[in-house]
C-alpha positions as CSV (number, residue, x, y, z in Angstrom):
1,M,-4.9,15.3,5.8
2,K,-1.6,15.3,7.3
3,K,-0.9,19.4,6.0
4,Y,-4.0,20.1,8.4
5,S,-2.9,17.9,11.3
6,L,0.2,19.7,11.5
7,I,-1.0,23.3,11.2
8,F,-3.7,22.1,13.6
9,I,-1.0,21.3,16.4
10,F,1.5,24.4,15.7
11,I,-1.8,26.6,16.6
12,I,-2.2,24.3,19.7
13,F,1.6,25.5,20.7
14,L,0.6,28.8,19.7
15,E,-2.5,28.9,21.8
16,I,-0.3,27.5,24.6
17,E,2.7,30.0,24.0
18,L,0.5,32.9,24.5
19,S,-1.2,31.3,27.7
20,V,2.3,30.9,30.0
21,N,2.7,34.7,28.4
22,F,-0.2,35.7,29.9
23,L,0.8,33.7,32.9
24,F,3.9,34.9,33.1
25,K,2.8,38.7,32.7
26,Q,-0.1,38.1,35.2
27,M,2.8,38.0,37.8
28,D,5.2,39.9,37.2
29,S,2.4,42.5,37.4
30,K,1.0,40.9,41.2
31,L,2.7,42.5,43.6
32,T,0.1,45.4,45.0
33,S,1.9,48.4,46.7
34,I,2.5,48.8,49.9
35,V,0.1,50.4,52.2
36,M,0.8,52.2,55.2
37,Y,-1.6,53.0,58.2
38,N,-1.5,54.8,61.8
39,N,-0.9,51.1,63.4
40,S,0.3,48.9,60.5
41,I,1.0,48.3,57.8
42,K,-0.4,46.0,54.6
43,I,2.6,44.3,51.9
44,M,0.9,41.5,49.4
45,N,-2.6,41.2,51.6
46,S,-1.0,40.5,54.6
47,I,-1.5,43.3,57.7
48,Y,0.9,43.8,60.0
49,N,0.5,45.4,63.5
50,I,3.7,49.0,63.7
51,E,4.5,47.7,67.4
52,D,4.5,43.7,66.5
53,I,8.0,45.5,64.2
54,T,11.0,45.0,65.9
55,N,13.9,46.4,63.0
56,V,13.3,48.4,59.3
57,E,16.6,48.1,57.9
58,L,17.0,49.3,53.9
59,L,19.1,46.6,52.0
60,D,21.2,48.1,48.5
61,K,21.3,44.4,47.6
62,V,18.7,41.3,48.3
63,I,19.9,38.0,46.7
64,L,18.1,34.6,46.9
65,S,18.5,31.7,48.0
66,G,16.7,28.3,48.5
67,G,13.6,29.2,48.6
68,S,10.4,28.3,47.1
69,G,7.4,31.2,45.6
70,S,7.1,33.0,42.7
71,N,10.0,34.1,39.8
72,T,9.0,35.9,37.2
73,H,12.1,38.1,35.4
74,N,10.5,41.1,36.9
75,T,9.7,39.8,40.7
76,N,9.6,37.9,43.2
77,N,7.0,36.5,45.6
78,G,8.0,34.0,48.7
79,F,9.2,32.3,51.2
80,Y,12.9,32.7,50.3
81,K,16.7,32.6,53.0
82,V,18.0,36.6,51.7
83,N,21.7,37.4,51.3
84,G,23.0,33.6,52.8
85,D,20.9,33.8,55.7
86,N,20.1,31.0,57.8
87,F,16.4,30.9,57.6
88,K,14.0,32.2,55.2
89,S,12.3,35.5,54.6
90,K,8.6,36.3,53.5
91,V,9.9,38.5,49.8
92,C,8.0,39.7,47.9
93,I,10.6,42.5,45.5
94,H,10.5,43.9,42.4
95,N,14.2,42.6,41.9
96,K,15.4,45.0,39.4
97,V,14.2,47.9,41.9
98,S,16.4,49.2,44.7
99,P,16.2,49.7,47.2
100,F,14.7,46.8,49.6
101,I,13.1,47.3,52.6
102,R,13.8,44.1,56.2
103,V,11.0,44.5,57.7
104,T,12.1,42.4,60.9
105,T,8.8,41.0,63.3
106,K,8.6,39.0,66.1
107,D,7.6,36.4,64.0
108,L,8.9,37.5,61.1
109,V,11.6,39.1,58.5
110,I,10.2,40.3,55.3
111,I,12.1,42.3,52.8
112,F,10.0,44.2,49.8
113,N,9.8,47.3,48.2
114,E,8.0,49.5,45.9
115,N,8.0,49.3,41.9
116,N,9.9,52.9,42.6
117,S,13.3,53.6,44.6
118,N,11.6,56.7,45.9
119,K,8.0,55.5,47.4
120,T,10.3,52.1,49.0
121,N,12.9,55.2,50.3
122,A,9.9,57.2,51.3
123,I,7.8,53.8,52.5
124,Y,11.1,53.5,55.2
125,K,11.6,57.3,56.3
126,E,7.8,56.5,57.8
127,L,8.2,53.2,59.2
128,V,11.7,54.0,60.4
129,K,10.0,57.0,62.7
130,L,6.7,55.1,63.3
131,V,9.5,51.9,64.9
132,K,11.4,54.0,67.4
C-alpha cells in the first residue's frame, strides 16, 4: 500500500510541474505584436493616440527594478522602474531581444519591443515619422 501512495504522490508532483511549465510557456508567448493604425498604436491590448505621444526613443539596453508584473526567462510585462528612473513605466518586452522603444505620452511611459530587432527598428522609424 505504501508503494502505491508514493507512486500517487510522484504522479501528483509531476502533474503540478507540467502545469507550472505550461503556465510559464503561455506567459512567454503572451506578448502580442505591435499594431500601427493611422492615428494610433496598439501595444498589448492598449491603444495610444499618436497625438498624445510627446517623445520616442530607441534604447539599446533596459535595466528593470522595483516593479510588478509577469517575469519569465524571455519576457517582462508589467510596471517597472526602467534604467534608474524614479517612476514606473509600462513594460512589454522580449528581454533577450534588443533594441527597445521608449514612448512617452502625456500620462505614461511605455517600453516595448518586438521579438525581432528588425521589426522593432521599423516600428521605431515609423513612430518617429508620425510623431514629428
